[in-house]
N, C-alpha and C positions, 0 to 999 in steps of 0.2 A: 484163541481159536484161529482157524485158518493156518495151522502149522506153526504159529509163533510160540516161542517159549515164554514170552512175557505178556502180561495182560495189556489190552488196548482200552484206553479210556476215551470215550467220545464225550467232549465237554465244551461248554461255552465259557469263555474266559471271565465274563462279567456275572456269571450265574452264581448265586450264593450256594446253591446245592452242589454245583461242580466244585466250588471251593471246599465244601465239606469233604467231598470224596478225595480231592487232591491232598488235603491236609492229612487225612487218615493214611493214605498211601505213603506220603513223605514222612509222616511220623514213624512209620514202621520200616522206612528205608526200602520200600518195595520198588523194584525197577518196573517201569511201565511205559508204553507208547501213548502219546496224545494225538488224537484226531480232532482238530478243531471243528466245531459244529456251527453251521450258519443257518439261522432260522429260515424257514420257507424252503430254500434250495436244499439244505442238508436233510430236511425231514423226509423227502422222497427216498433218498439213498438209505437213510436209517430204517425206514419202513421196509425197504427191499431186503435189507440184511436181517431184520427181525421177522420178516414174514407177517407183519402186523398191519392190517388195513382198516380196522374199525376203531380200536381204542385210541385214546390220546397218547401220543408219543412225546416223551420229555427226556431231557438230559440232566445229569450224566447217565450214561449207559456204559457198562464195562463188560467186554468180551474176555473171559478168562481162558487160560490154556486147557483146564480140565474140569472146571466147575460150572460151565454153561455161561449164561448171560445174566448179569445183575442189573436191575432196572431202577434202583433207588440208592441215593447216597448213603442212607443208613445201612443198607445191606452191603454196600461196598466197604464201609467202615468195619462192619462185623467180619467180613471176609478178610480184611487186612489184619485184624486181630489174630486170626489163626494162620496167617501166612507171613508174619513179620520176619524181617531179615536183620533187625537191630536187636542185639542181646540186651535184655533188661528194660526194653521199652515198656512204658506204662500201658496197661490194657485200657482201651477205650470203653469196653464193656466188661467191667470187673465181674468175676464169678459171683453168681447169686444176685446181681443187680442189673442184669440185662433188661428186664422189663421196665425198671425204673429209668434207665438210660433212654430206652425207646419212647417212654412217656414224655421225658423232657425234650426229646427230639421233635415229637409231635407238637409240643407247646412252642418250640422255636420256629416251627414251620408256620404257625399262625402269624408270628411277627414278620417272617420273611414274605408271606403272601401279601401282607399289608405294604411292605416296602416295595415289592414288585408292582403292585397295583398303583402306588403313589408315583413310581418312576414312569410307568406307562402313561398314566393320566397327564403327568407334567410334560412328557415329551409330545403328547398329542395337542396340548393346549398352549405350550410356550415355545416359540420358534428358537429361542436361545438354548433351551434344554434339548430340543431336537437336533440342533447343530452339534452340540457336545456329544450326542449319542452316536453320530455317524462314525464308524470305524475308520482309522487312518487310510486303509487301502481303498476306501470308497470316496474320500474327500475330494479327490481330483475331478470327480464327476460333477461337483458343484450342486446346483438345484436338483439335478437328476438323482444324485446320490441321496439327498435329503428326501426326495419323493419316494425313492425306493425304501429307505429306512422307515419312513412314515407308514408305508403300506404294510411292512413287516410288523411294526408295532401295533397297528390297528388289528392285524390278525391275532397277535399275542393277546390283545385286550379281550377279544372274543373268546380265544382259547381258554384263558384263565379267569373268565368272568365269574364262574361259580366260586372259586376259592376267594377271589377278591371281595365279592359281595358278602361273604360270611366272616370276614376278618374284622376284629376289633381289638384295640389296644387297651380297652377299659377292663382292668382286672376284676372289677366287681361284676360286670356283665358276664365275663368268662366263668367266674365262680358259680353264679346262679345257673348258667347253662350246664356247667359241669355236673351239677347235682340235679339237673332236670327240674328245677323249681320254676313254676309258672309265675310270671310277674308282668306288671304293666309298665311300659317304658314311656316316660314323659320327657320329650326333648327339652333341652335347656339352651336358651339363646341369650348371651350377655349383650348389653347390660340390662335389658328390660326384664329378663327372666329372674334377675337377682332380687328385684323388689317383690315379685310374686312369691319367690321362695322364702324371703325374709318374713313375709306375712304368715306363711304356713308354719314357719318355725317359731314365730313370735319372738324373734331376736333381731334387734335393730343395731346392736353394737358389735357383735363378733363378725369377723370376716366369713363370708359364706362361699363355700366351694362345692363342686359336684365331683363324684356322685353323692347323692343323699337318698336313703331308702326309708320309706314309711312302711313299717311292718304292721300286720294285723294285730299282734298282741305284745310285741316286744319294743314298742316305741320307735324312735327315729335313730337310724344309724348314719353317722356323718363321715365315716372314713371307709375307703374301699377294703382295707384290711379287716375292718369289723364286719363288713358285709360278707366277706369271704368266710370269716369264722362263723357267722350266723348261718351261712349256707351249709357249712359242714354239719351242723346239728339239725338242719331241717331238710336234708336231701331227700329227693323223691326217687332217685335212681339207685336200685339195690346194687351193692358191690362197688359203688363209685370210690375211687381213690380219695383218701382224706387229704385235703390241702394243708391241714394242720395235724400231722400224725401225733398220736398220744405220746406225751413225754418230750415232744420236740416243738411245742407251741412257741416257746421263747426264741428258739433258734430261727423259726420261720419268720417271726415278727422282726427279729434282728436283720435278717436278709431283706425283708420288706423295707426296713428303714434305709438300708444301704441302697436299694434300688431307687428309693425316693430321691436320694442325693443325685443319682444320675438323671432321673426324669425331670427334676427341678432345673438342673443344669441345661438339659435339652430344651425345656420350655423357654428358659431365658434366651438361649441361643436362637430359637425360632422367632421369638418376639423381636429380638434385636435385628435379625435378618429381615423380617417383614417390614420393619420401620426404616431400614437403611437401603434395601434393594427392591426396586419397583417390580422386578420379575418375581421375587418371592411373594411380594404383596399380592400380585395378580393371581398367583397359584393358590393363595390362601382364601380368596373370595369363594364362598360356597356356590354351587351351581344355581341355587334358587335366587341369587343376587346378581349373577353375571350379566343378565340382560340389562341391568342398570348402567353398565359401562363405568365411566369415571366416578359417577355418583356412588355405585356399589363399592368401588375401591376406597373412596373417601370414608364411607360408612364403616367398612371393615378396619381401616386405619385408625379411626377414632376408638373403636372397640379394643383394638390391640394396644393402643396408647394407654387406655384405661387399665387393661390387664397388666401392662408393664408397671404402672404405679401400684396396682393391687398386690403384685407378687415381688415387689422390689426387695423386701426384706429377705425372703428366701433366696432370691437370685444372688444377692450380694454375699451370701455365705456358701455358695456352692461352686466357686471356681477352684475346685480342689482344696477348699478350706473346710472348716467345720469339724465335727466330731470324728469323721472317718477319713481325715486327710491322708494319714499314712497308709491305711489299707487301700483306699481308692487310688492313690498315687502308685502303690505297688502293683495294683491290678492293671492299671494303664501301662506301666512299664513292662509287665509280663506280656501283655497283649502285643505291644510294639516289638519286643524282642522276638516273640514267636513268629509274627508275620514277616518281620524283616529277615528272619532266618529262612523260612519256608517259601515266602513270596516276595522276593526283592522287587523293587519298582522297575521292572523291565518287562518286555513282552514275554508271554507264557512260553516256556521252553518246549521243544518238541519231544523231549524225553526227560526222565528223571533217573539219576544214578546216585541218589543221596547216600 
């Protein structure tokens, strides 16, 4: 727009959604101009350009030469599919599977909301994280720069409060809500909750983990994947997409096993970080215990130490070892090659001529 023959992408370099849009444009070798977005200050200018004063304004936003304004990364990616300049480039939205891709994009947004919320909360609570969040061009301001960034992050926390509060990484809870199944949520607090849960399960020998679901007529379900499968057959929302499509149950369970390898690895990394880094330990203390100060941190540290012992066996088999070693390593190598190609570790360029 504005007479330019190339699209203009308004983006924030650290935004995962901006990264999605940039990846799609670079994947299709589309030339575009980048306008860096600065929260707070840039929002006024963006609202002026969009003529939007009521709804929430987010980035990325792309002004195209002939197709108007695109307000979401998924729409920018779909636009890139039909305007690609690289012959033979793989379609991001294969014919006949557009709805499926958009569905997976929505699921990925749930995880990204969680990550954004975690980053915002950490920056507001931990001075070290706040210092690391200050962009290079503001660091010369010292304490004033940190105060400015803190005010921006506080505003972001309020702006995205709705998405953050609805985000959960627990796949079982997602599956139940996906099928509109009513359920009662009982919070679990280690280590005291473990004894109570063992008594309900009448099992004093096997290792107990959550989630656990007590169903009205189908007994006890001990794994999130089984809870998701149960939800598929007890859904209350008509037309809800099946999490285990007919004929593909084994494939879905196989991918669930692979995701468990990643999650177990991440759990071990988090546990080790909390035991080794005081800043991570402080960030791990739940809000209900923070008023205890050092005593709360000591309590959480003892719980994490117990978790480290409890999950030691799984942790020792997931540093790219175990049954999926080759496939997991290939996946990481592909990820690194892709991001090194499209996003080298240098400041975001002002234009792309891939």
